[in-house]
N, C-alpha and C positions, 0 to 999 in steps of 0.2 A: 411529605412522603408522596403527595401528588407530582411534584416536581421530578423527584428522583424516578418514579415509574415511567415519567413522560420521557425522560433522558435515557433509560432502559428501552423504551419502545421506540427510540430514535436511533439507537445502536443497533437493535435488532434489525430496523427497517434498512440501515445502511449496509449492514451485513448481508442480508438478503439481496440488495441491489447489487451489491459487488459481486456476489457469486452467481447470480442468475446472467446478469450481463457478461461476465467473463466467460463462463462456460459456453454462453450463445456465440460469443465472437471468436472463441477458439474453434468452434465447431464450424462456423461461417468462414474463417481463414484457411480452416483445414481443407475444406471444398474448394477454396478459391485457389489455394497453393497447389494442392496434390491432385484434384481432379481437372483444374482447369489450366494448371501450369503458370499461374501468376505468382511468381517467387520473389518478388521484390518487396520483402518485409519492411525494411528501413524506410523506404520511400512511402510505402502504404501507412506506415505509423506518423510521418510528417502530415500525410492527409487526413489521418484522424485527429491529429491535434489543430489543424486549420479548422475543420468543420467543428470540432469543440468550441474552439475560440469564437468562431462565427455565430454559433448557437448561443453561447452565452452572450454575446453583443446584443442579439435580437432580444435575448431576455431582459438584458439590462434596459434596453429601451422601452420594453413593455413594464418596467419597475417591478419586475420580478425579485430583483435584488439590488442593493445599494451599492455602487462602486466605492471602495475604499484605497485611496493611493498608497502604495508601498514603495518605499526608497528605491530609487531606480536601478542604484548598483546591486542591492540585495536581489531584486527580481531577475537581473540580467544573469547573476552569477548562479542562480537558483535554476533558472531555465535552462542555462547551458549545460550545467552538472547534469540535470534529469535527461536531457537530450543526449548527453555523450554516454551516459549509463546505459540507454537503449541502444546505441550503437555498438559500445562494446559488448553486451550481452549476446547482439546480433554476430558480431564477429567472433565470440567465444564458440557460438553455436556452428559458425563455418569453419573454425580450426580445429574443434575438438570432435569426440564421438559424442553420441547422444547421452551414453551412460555418465560421461565427465561434466557434461554440460548440465545433468541433473544434480550432480554432486556439486557444482558452483551454486546452483540455486539453494541446495540444502544449506551450503556454509553461509547462506546470508543470515540466517537466524543467528547462530551462535557468535557469529562476528558483531551483529546488532546487539546483542546483549553484553559482548565486550565492550564496545564502544559507549554505551549508554552507562555502564558500570565506571568505565574509567573517567568519560568527560562529563557526565551528567550526574555522577553521584548516585545513580538509581539503584536501588537494591532488587535483588530477585530471589525469591526463597528457594530453598532446596526443593520443596514440593513443585513449584513451576519448571525448575530446570530439569527434574526428573520426568515429568510430562511432557516437556519438550524433547527430551532425548529418545522417550517412547516415539513420539510423533516421527521424529527424524529417521529413527530405525523403520518404521512401516513405510515412509515414502521412499525409503531408500531401497527396501525389498521391493517395493511395487514398481518402481521406475529405472532404478539403475541398473543398467545390463553390463556392457563392457566399459572399461576404464583405460583407455587408450591415451598414453601421456605424450605431449610433444613441448618444446620450450616456449614456442610462441604462443600456443594455445593457453598454456599454463599462466604466463605472464597475462594474457588477455582476460583470463577468467578472475586472476586477482584483482586486475584493475575494475574489471565489472563489478566484482563484490564490493570493494571499497567505495566505488562511486554510487552504486545502489543503495548501500547501506548509509552513507553521508546523505543521500538525497531525501531518503525516507525519514530520517531523523529530523532534517530541517525541516520538512513538510510539517511534522508536529510540532517543532519547537519553533517555528514562525508563526504559525497559526495563534497558538498559546502566547508567545511573548508580544506579537504585535495587536493580539485581539481582533484576528481577521479571520472571516468564515473560510471554509474550503472552496466554496464557490468564488469569492473574492480573489483568493490567492491563485487558484487555476484559471480565473480570466486575466490576471496580471501577468501570469508566467508562461501560458500557452504559446503565445507569439514567439517567444525566443526559443522554446523548445521546438516549435515546427520549424523556425527558420533555421536553425542548425542542421535538424535532420532532413530538411528540403534541399539545404545546400550539398551535404554529405551524403545522404541517401543515395542517390544514383550512382557514386562512385563505389560506395561500399557494397550495394546489390550486385553491380557489374563484377567488380572483383570476387563476389562469393558465388554468382551464377553463371558468369560469361556471358550474361545477357545484358542487353540495354534497354531500360524501361521505356525510352522514348520510341523505339523501334518495335516495341510488343504490339501485336495485332489485337486490338480491343473490340471483341464481340459484344452483342448487347447482353447476353448472360454475363459476361465477365464483369462489364460496367454495373450491371445490376448487382452483384456479390458486392463488388467495391462500394458502391452507393450504401448497401446495407450495413457492411462492416464499419463504415465511417459513422452512422448513425447510432449503430450499437456501442460505438467507441467514446460517443458522448457521455453515456451512462456509465462506461468503464471508468473514464477519467474522471468523471466527478464523484462516482462512489469511491474511487482509490483515496482522493484527498479527503474525502468525508470520514473514510472509515478511520485513516492513519491519525486525521484530527480529532475524532471522537475516542479513540481508543489509544493504540501505541503501533509503533512500526513492527514490534515482535507479533503483535495479534495480527497485524495485517499479514505477515508473513505466514503465519498458522493458517490463515484464512486462504493464502494462496496455495498451501498444499492441501487443502480440502478440495479446491477446484482441481488441482492435478489428479485427485482420486476420482472425483465426479467426472472429468474429462475421460479418463481411462474408462469408466464405467460407461459412457455415453458413446464412446468410440467403439466400444465392443457391442453395445446394443444398437446403435444406430448405423454405425458405418462398417460394423463386422470386423473391426480389429482384431488381431490375434491376442488371445487372452488366458493366462495358464494359472495354475493353482498359486504360483509364486505371486502373480499381481493379487488374487483375491485374498492371500495370507497378509500380504504387505498393507492392502488398503484397509482390512480389518485392525491390524495392530494401530496403522495410523489413526482410524476414527478412535480407537480406545486412548491414544495421546491426546487426540483434541478434545474428547471427552473429559479426560482429567485435566487438561489445562483450562478449559471452560469452568470446570468445577471449583478449582483452585482459586482462580482470577475472580469468580463470582463469591467465594467466600471471605477472600482478603478484602474485596471492595465493600462486602456488608460490615465486616470487622472495622475497616476505617471508618464508614460512615456512622457506626454505633459509637465509637471513640469520639468522632467529631461531634456528635449531637451530646455526648455525656460531659463534654469539656466546656461545652457553650455555657450552662448555667454558671460551673465554676468561673470561667472568664468575667460573665456578668457581675457575679458576686465580687470578684476581685476588683471589676472597674469600679462598681457602685459604693464598695465599704469606705475607701478613703475619702470620698467626696462626702458620705453621711458623716464620717468622722470628723473632718474638716468643717461641716456644717456645725455639728454639735459643739466643736470647740470655739468656732467663733461667736456662737450663741452664749456660752459660758462666759468668754472674756467681756462680752458686752454686758452681762449681768453683773459681774464683778465690778465694772467700771462704773455701773449706776449704783 
């Protein structure tokens, strides 16, 4: 039981770190892009991953974790897939309205459930599906405004959904199948994610903003916010891999929508963003959905633990009975010979 409580404490810590770091970086990036005019999101993400890799390399040298080599082909494909998904999400935001982009993010949860059900034979109870529906309804009400469709934007959104879902499922699968920690996987894959975004980022950003990141006038304030954003990103990237590894891609997406609600609330409180009764109703519905999801997941986990614990004595009994029986038979046979 002590191990179980320790594991639950670790999960809660990972969830808290993910929420706190993600909300912090959104507020920091919003100030950087909206107030200071630095709108090169894809390039900034490549810098985030570079700083993350460098930080992990220092941590490795200081023996904070042990490096565990992973098959190079797996790491390269995994890193490139995650890098491409980030670029596609940014392009989706550039080609679509804010409302349709939010719908794209909402679609990641049901698509992840579908993929895990088909390819990983994972079962989701009706209660879990119902709670996810309530959550998606609430986030949709709170964040989705207009839905302006266009062919290119729709294709980019579909590709972004597919690559993001596969990337997050692989994050969970690789950690469990290859028995590597979130830190080890992030350390191995971050250089490849950073490389593909570093090469493509300036072109994507210029296409979306009609500005060149190389000719931007960097003031000390902008550089300070960029450095702060990169430092926070270390915790964001680490907690992302940690949460997906300890829980599941679906739980991570649920957590992501909690962050959306918190960002809306903090934006209204700190940055005085417009806030309507629709936002409030949507956030409240989303919180109800998250509470239901958390409650049902906790109950199902406890039920599974109880079943596993109850079957252990039976397994032991089944394992020891044949050995005991054979031992007695051998003894009887020996006695009969004598």
